[in-house]
N, C-alpha and C positions, 0 to 999 in steps of 0.2 A: 503493499500499499504506499503510495507516494507521499502521503501527508506524515506518516510515522517515520518513514525513511529519511525524508529531509530533517525531521526534528531529532533524529537519532536516539529515539526513546528505547530503553532497554525492555526486554522481555517481549511478549506478544500482546500489546496494548489494543483495545478495542474502543469504540465509542458507545457510552451509555446513552442512548436516545431519549430515555425516560427521565433521566436525571435533570433536576433544575435547581436554581440558586435557592428556592423556597424548601427543597427537600434536605439540603445539604447538612442543616444543623442538626436534625434528628438522626441523620445517617452517620455523619462524621465526626460530630462534637459531643452528642450525648450518648453515643453508642447505641442509637436506636436502630443501626442496620447491622448489628452483630450476626444476624443469621445470613447475611450476604458476605459479611467482610470477614476473612479468615485471619488476617494479621495486620499490624501497624505498617508493614511494608507494602501492602497491596496498594495499587494505584488504579484509580478510575479516571476516565476522561470524558467530558462533556462540553458542548458548546453553550455560550451564553452571550447576550448582549450587554455591554459595559456602557452605561449611560451616565457616568460620572463626570465625564470631560465636556468639551464644547460641543463634540460631535460623538454620537454613539459608535462603538465599535463591535465588531464581532470577534469573539475570542475563544480560545480553546483552553479549558482549565484542566489541570492534573490536581487530582483531590485524593486524599487518604485519611486515615484517623490522625486528628490534630495535624494535618498537612495541607496546604494549598498553594498552588503555584500557577500562574498563567503562562503558558508556554509558547503560545503563538497568537498573532492577530491575523485574522483571515480577510482579505480585501475583497469582500462581497460588494454588490452594487449599493451604493448609498441609499437608493430610493427604498431597496427592499429592507435594509437595516432600519430606516426611519419609520416605515410602515409598520414594522413589528413593534417599535417603541411606541408609536401612536395608538396601536390596539391595545396597549395595557391600560389606557384610561387614566383616571386620576390616581396617583400613589403617593404614599408618604415620602417625605423628604429624604429618608433613607433608604427606602427600597428602590434602587436604581440599577439592580442587577437583574435582567430579565431572561426568562426562558425564551429560546427561538421558536418561531411559529413554523407552520407547515411550509410555507414559501421558502424560508430560508433553508429548512431541512432538504427540501428538493433540490435546490440550488447547489447545496454542499454536496449532495450525492451525485450530481450530475457534472459538478466542475472541479470538486477537490477529491472525489473518491474514484470516480469513473474516468476522469480526465486526465491527460498526460502532463498538463501545464501546471507545475508546482510554484510558479512565480507569485501566486496569490496568497501563498502561506509565508508569513513574515516571523520567523522565530524571535523570541524574546529572551535575552540573555538575563540570567538570575542576577539580581542586583547583589553587591557586597554588603553585608550588614555589619558594619563595625562601628565602634564608638570608642573614643579614647583621645589621648593627645591633649593638646593645650586647650583651654576652656576660655582663656581670656579673663578670668576671675581672679580676684585675690586670694591667697591661700587662708586656710582657716585660722592659722596662727598668726596672721598678719593684722596690725592694727586697722580698725575700720571705723566709719561714722557711727555715732551714738544712735543706737535703735531701740525702739520700744517694742518689746515682745508682744505680739498679738496672738491670743489664743483662739483658734479656729474650731468649729464644731468637729469632733474627731470620732463621732460614733455613727454607725450605719443608720440610715433614716429613710422613711417613706414621703416623697415629696411630691406636691403638685406643681403645675405651671407657676401658680401664684406664689408658691412657696420659694421656687427658684429664683423669681424676679425679685422678691423682698430680699433673698440672701445676697443677691448681687448689689443691690443698693445698700444694705445694711454695711457691707465690708468694702463698698467701693470698687469691686471687681469690674473689669471691662469685660462686657459681653455686648455683642452688636445688636442683639434683640432686646435685652432687659436693661442695660446700662451703658449706652455708648459713650458716655463722659467719664465712665469709671477708670481709675487709675491706681490700683494697688501697687505699691512699690515693694518689691523684694529686695533683699541684700544677700545675694547668693555667694557662696564661697567654694573654693576648690578644695576637696579632702585630700588631694594628692594621690588618690589610689587609681585614677583613670575609670573608676566605676561609679563614683557618687559625688554629689554636691549637697551642701546644706544651706539653708536659709535662715539668717539670723532674725528675720521679721517674724517668722513663724515657729521657728524652733524645729523645723523638720529637716531630715536627710532624705534625698531622693535618689532613685536609680537614674543614671544618665541615660541608659537603654531601657529595654523593656521586653514585653513578651508579645508574640504575634500568633493570630488566629487561634483564639482560645475561647471557650465558654467560661461562664462565670465560675462553674465548678472547678475547671481546669485553672482558672486564675487562682483561686484559694488553694489549689494543690501546689501551684507554683509558689505561692507565699509560704505554704508549709515547707516546701524543699529548700527555699532560701534561708529560711530560720533554722532548720535541721543542720545545714552546712555553713551556717554563720557568714552569710554573703557579704564581702567587704569587711569581715570581722566582727558582724553585728547580727542580732536577732531582733525580733520585733517588727519585722517587714510586715505590711498589710496593704490592702486596696485603699486609696485615698478617699476621703469624703468628697461630697461636692464642693465645699467650700475650699478643701485643700487643693483640689485640682484646678479650681478656678483662680486660685492664688497664683499659679504660674503663668495665666494668660496676659500677654503684653499687648500693648497698644499698636505696636508696629510689627510688620512681617520680618522674619529673619531670611537669609539667602535661601532658605529652602521653601519660602513661601507659607511659613507657619508663624502664627502669633506666640512665639515661645523663644525663649533664650536659647542661642546657638549651641550651647554646651550639651543640650539634650539631642538624642538620636532622632533624626528625621523620620525613621520608619515606623513610629507610632504616632500617626498624625491626629489620632484620637484615641482617648482612653476611657474606659469604663470606670465607674466609680462605686462607692459603697453606698448607693441610694437607689431604691426602686421607686417607679412612678405611680402615683395615685391618679387614676384607677388601676393601671397595669402597665408593664414593661419595665425596661432597664434604662437608666440614665447614663449618658457619657458626655464628656467634654471634648469638643472638637477644636483643635488648635489651628487647623486649616481654615476654617468658616469662622473661628471667634465666636462660637455659639454653643449652646447647650442643646443636645437632642435627645431623643429616647428611641429605643428599639424594641421590636416585638421579639418573641422566642425564635422566630425564622432566620434571624441574622445569621450569615454563613460563617462568622468568624468576628474577631475583634482584637484589641490591643489593651495591654495594661502596663502601668508603670507604677511601681510600689514605692511607699515611703515609710518612715519610721520616726518616731521621737528621738531627737538628737539632745540628750540631756547636758552635753558640754557646750551646746551653742545658745547664744542669747546676748 
């Protein structure tokens, strides 16, 4: 098969024409598909339409237990891709990964599988996901400006939209929906381990990197693992609260197009927080959009960045 040969994928891959973005959470994140999946190393492939950018794209996804990677873009006719998006109707601001329709399926079979021209298959190289090096921040032992420690809510909570709006105003967090004039000022310092920074304003230590494509249950497991191994020499790692995650939001974009200090990895553009939505769903803070969103249980994955109380900062 020309598609898989060009992508140089191992094993004997096949397309799962029944798989959709909506089904992936139950199948790959919550282990709902264990009857079908024999091991963590198994890989499944399906097509979907990515409508997150300026123009929708037809993509090939490689999926497994706790694994997701877009391996190729397929240069299908723009009008067919747009028609597929338009047929979805009104959707939430987060649900922008769509199942292909019958028209795209027929086009793929005729042009990508049965045809000899593989120029419409554009392989996507896996990005290197590294964090480290200079932060441009002062060291934690260097003298700094006088800072008044601000105690933020640090317990999981159930929050309505109105609660989030009130929180942004109360602590002067910048949020493009709820508090455009907000300007919470951090005082970040480099802990010198290439792994963490601390904030003298909130007394929190943060991961500079984070975790990718994980359910809430797996994020909790990740935190437990970091505590067991004493990540960066410490325990007490946990999911941040809504207030703690919003405290990192900056008023201007960094070079990665995120409203976040450049010391943090760009590969976690939004992070889930220890807050559920009233009446339902999971809240997350999006540093690319400078907004707070919520997601349903069908979300195909997510990101996390953990924090802990730093008793020696303040």
